[in-house]
C-alpha positions as CSV (number, residue, x, y, z in Angstrom):
1,M,0.0,0.0,0.0
2,K,1.2,3.4,-0.8
3,P,2.3,5.7,2.1
4,R,-0.2,8.3,1.1
5,S,-3.1,5.9,1.4
6,I,-1.9,4.7,4.8
7,A,-1.8,8.3,6.1
8,I,-5.3,9.0,4.9
9,L,-6.6,5.8,6.6
10,A,-5.0,6.7,9.9
11,V,-6.6,10.1,9.8
12,V,-10.0,8.6,9.2
13,V,-9.6,6.0,12.1
14,F,-8.5,8.8,14.4
15,A,-11.5,10.9,13.5
16,I,-13.8,7.9,14.1
17,C,-12.3,7.4,17.6
18,I,-12.7,11.1,18.5
19,G,-16.4,11.0,17.4
20,A,-17.1,7.8,19.4
21,I,-15.6,9.3,22.6
22,W,-17.7,12.5,22.1
23,F,-20.9,10.5,21.5
24,L,-20.3,8.4,24.6
25,Q,-19.8,11.5,26.9
26,K,-22.9,13.1,25.5
27,E,-25.1,10.0,26.2
28,S,-23.8,9.6,29.8
29,G,-24.7,13.2,30.8
30,P,-22.8,15.6,33.1
31,A,-20.7,14.0,35.8
32,A,-22.4,13.8,39.3
33,A,-21.3,16.3,41.8
34,P,-18.9,14.9,44.4
35,V,-20.5,14.0,47.7
36,E,-19.2,16.0,50.7
37,V,-18.0,13.7,53.4
38,I,-18.3,15.2,56.9
39,P,-15.7,14.0,59.3
40,V,-17.1,12.6,62.5
41,A,-15.4,12.8,65.9
42,K,-14.9,9.6,67.8
43,T,-17.1,9.1,70.8
44,E,-17.3,6.8,73.7
45,P,-20.1,4.2,73.8
46,G,-23.4,5.7,75.0
47,F,-22.6,9.2,73.8
48,T,-24.1,11.0,70.7
49,T,-21.9,11.3,67.7
50,I,-21.3,15.0,66.8
51,P,-19.7,16.1,63.5
52,V,-16.3,17.8,63.7
53,N,-17.3,20.5,61.3
54,P,-21.1,20.4,61.1
55,P,-22.9,22.2,58.3
56,P,-24.5,25.6,59.1
57,S,-28.0,24.1,58.9
58,L,-27.2,21.5,61.6
59,V,-25.7,24.1,63.9
60,K,-28.7,26.4,63.5
61,S,-31.2,23.6,64.3
62,A,-29.2,22.5,67.4
63,T,-29.2,26.0,68.9
64,P,-31.6,26.0,71.9
65,K,-34.3,28.6,71.9
66,A,-34.4,31.3,74.6
67,V,-37.1,30.8,77.2
68,A,-38.6,33.8,78.8
69,A,-38.2,33.8,82.6
70,P,-41.5,33.8,84.6
71,V,-42.5,37.2,85.9
72,A,-42.7,37.1,89.7
73,K,-45.8,38.5,91.2
74,P,-45.3,41.2,93.8
75,A,-45.9,40.0,97.4
76,V,-49.1,41.2,98.9
77,P,-48.4,42.9,102.3
78,A,-50.0,41.2,105.3
79,A,-53.0,42.9,106.9
80,E,-52.6,44.5,110.2
81,W,-54.7,41.9,112.0
82,E,-52.5,39.1,110.5
83,L,-49.4,40.8,111.9
84,K,-51.0,41.1,115.3
85,I,-52.0,37.5,115.5
86,D,-48.6,36.3,114.1
87,Q,-46.8,38.4,116.7
88,L,-49.0,37.1,119.5
89,L,-48.4,33.4,118.5
90,R,-44.7,34.0,118.4
91,S,-44.6,35.5,121.9
92,N,-43.7,33.5,125.0
93,I,-47.1,33.8,126.6
94,A,-48.7,30.6,127.9
95,E,-51.3,28.9,125.7
96,T,-54.3,29.7,127.9
97,E,-53.4,33.4,128.1
98,T,-52.7,33.5,124.4
99,A,-56.2,32.1,123.8
100,Q,-57.7,34.7,126.2
101,I,-56.0,37.5,124.3
102,L,-57.4,36.2,121.0
103,I,-60.9,35.9,122.6
104,N,-60.7,39.5,123.7
105,M,-59.4,40.6,120.3
106,L,-61.9,38.6,118.2
107,P,-64.8,41.2,118.2
108,T,-62.4,43.8,116.8
109,L,-61.3,41.7,113.8
110,P,-62.8,41.5,110.3
111,A,-64.7,38.3,109.4
112,E,-61.6,36.6,107.9
113,G,-59.6,37.5,110.9
114,Q,-62.3,36.2,113.3
115,S,-62.2,32.8,111.5
116,E,-58.5,32.5,111.8
117,A,-58.5,33.6,115.5
118,A,-61.3,31.1,116.2
119,Q,-59.0,28.3,114.8
120,H,-56.2,29.3,117.1
121,I,-58.5,29.7,120.1
122,S,-59.9,26.2,119.5
123,N,-56.4,24.8,119.3
124,L,-55.1,26.5,122.4
125,I,-58.0,26.3,124.9
126,L,-58.2,23.3,127.2
127,D,-61.4,21.5,128.2
128,K,-61.0,22.8,131.8
129,D,-60.9,26.4,130.5
130,Y,-63.8,26.1,128.0
131,N,-66.0,28.5,130.0
132,R,-63.8,31.2,128.4
133,V,-65.0,30.3,124.9
134,L,-68.6,29.6,125.8
135,P,-69.8,33.3,125.4
136,L,-68.4,33.3,121.8
137,V,-70.0,30.0,121.0
138,K,-73.4,31.4,122.1
139,N,-72.9,34.8,120.3
140,T,-75.3,34.6,117.4
141,S,-74.0,38.0,116.1
142,L,-70.8,36.4,115.0
143,P,-70.4,35.3,111.4
144,E,-71.7,31.8,110.8
145,E,-68.3,30.6,109.5
146,V,-66.8,31.6,112.8
147,L,-69.5,29.7,114.8
148,D,-68.8,26.7,112.5
149,V,-65.2,26.7,113.6
150,F,-66.2,26.6,117.3
151,V,-68.9,24.0,116.9
152,T,-66.6,21.7,114.8
153,D,-64.1,21.9,117.6
154,L,-66.8,21.3,120.2
155,M,-67.7,18.0,118.7
156,N,-64.2,16.7,119.3
157,R,-64.2,17.5,123.0
158,D,-65.1,15.5,126.1
159,D,-68.8,14.8,126.7
160,A,-68.6,16.7,130.0
161,V,-67.8,19.8,127.9
162,K,-69.7,19.0,124.7
163,L,-73.2,18.2,126.0
164,P,-73.7,21.2,128.3
165,T,-72.6,23.5,125.4
166,L,-74.9,21.8,123.0
167,L,-77.7,22.3,125.4
168,E,-76.9,26.0,125.6
169,I,-76.9,26.2,121.8
170,A,-80.2,24.3,121.6
171,K,-81.8,27.0,123.8
172,L,-81.1,29.7,121.2
173,P,-83.6,29.4,118.3
174,N,-81.7,31.9,116.1
175,H,-78.4,30.1,116.5
176,P,-77.2,28.6,113.1
177,H,-76.6,25.2,114.9
178,H,-79.8,25.2,116.9
179,E,-81.4,22.2,115.1
180,E,-78.1,20.4,114.9
181,A,-77.6,20.7,118.7
182,L,-81.1,19.4,119.4
183,T,-80.5,16.4,117.1
184,D,-77.1,15.6,118.8
185,L,-78.7,15.8,122.2
186,Q,-81.5,13.4,121.2
187,I,-78.9,10.9,120.0
188,F,-76.7,11.2,123.1
189,L,-79.5,11.2,125.7
190,D,-81.8,8.9,123.7
191,G,-84.8,11.1,124.3
192,D,-86.7,14.2,123.1
193,F,-88.0,16.7,125.7
194,G,-89.0,19.5,123.3
195,N,-88.6,22.9,125.1
196,D,-88.5,21.4,128.6
197,W,-85.0,22.5,129.4
198,G,-85.3,21.2,132.9
199,K,-85.8,17.6,131.7
200,W,-83.0,18.1,129.2
201,T,-80.7,19.2,132.0
202,S,-81.7,16.3,134.3
203,S,-81.3,13.7,131.5
204,M,-77.9,15.1,130.6
205,Q,-76.6,15.1,134.2
206,A,-77.7,11.5,134.7
207,Y,-75.9,10.6,131.4
208,L,-72.7,12.2,132.5
209,K,-72.9,10.7,136.0
210,K,-73.3,7.2,134.6
211,Q,-70.5,7.8,132.1
212,A,-68.2,8.9,134.9
213,S,-69.0,5.8,136.9
214,D,-68.5,3.5,134.0
215,N,-65.2,4.9,132.9
216,T,-62.0,4.5,134.9
217,P,-60.2,7.8,134.8
218,E,-56.5,7.5,133.7
219,S,-55.3,10.5,135.7
220,G,-57.4,12.3,138.2
221,S,-61.1,13.0,137.8
222,Q,-63.2,13.6,134.7
223,P,-63.5,17.2,133.5
224,A,-66.2,19.0,135.5
225,P,-69.4,19.8,133.5
226,I,-69.8,23.4,132.4
227,T,-72.1,25.2,134.7
228,Q,-73.9,28.5,134.1
């Protein structure tokens, strides 16, 4: 073959190869973008893996949101009567005398203060000194919630204190606990004497006398019944 023919053939083959390479690249499309590999710090078992150089989107989502601190409400100053009662209870006065001061103070207090004072009086006064409280228990001009405190306390006291006081309440038709006192007396004394207060008194005294004889006192005698 002549040298000229060989040169022409080589050029044609080279052109065909170039065209084939161009065609194959066009069919396969653009090359895929390289995937960014985020290096990860080594962690001990049981701990969360955190990227060494996290992308901005991950850093932003991990940033904690600020929480507004609760607004504290201003303290309400105590009323004057609250301060007086608190000061009295913190003093070194004996319980009975503290109760007597509260008894004397009670008519001068507002309804809320009277209820609180009644609670303290009931806690401080002993059965043997209950005569000090009796005028308050019978005072129908006091708020009903205050009388409720005294009557609730009365029902937890010894019968020698409870029954005479219930009888005094039963004699007051305008007392909020009038009907309740009559019902309790009927249950305790197993009888109903209507408005015959003499019979109520006799029945009550017989009940207390029998109770005293049936019960063996642990220390000294039973509390003496309240007398008018």
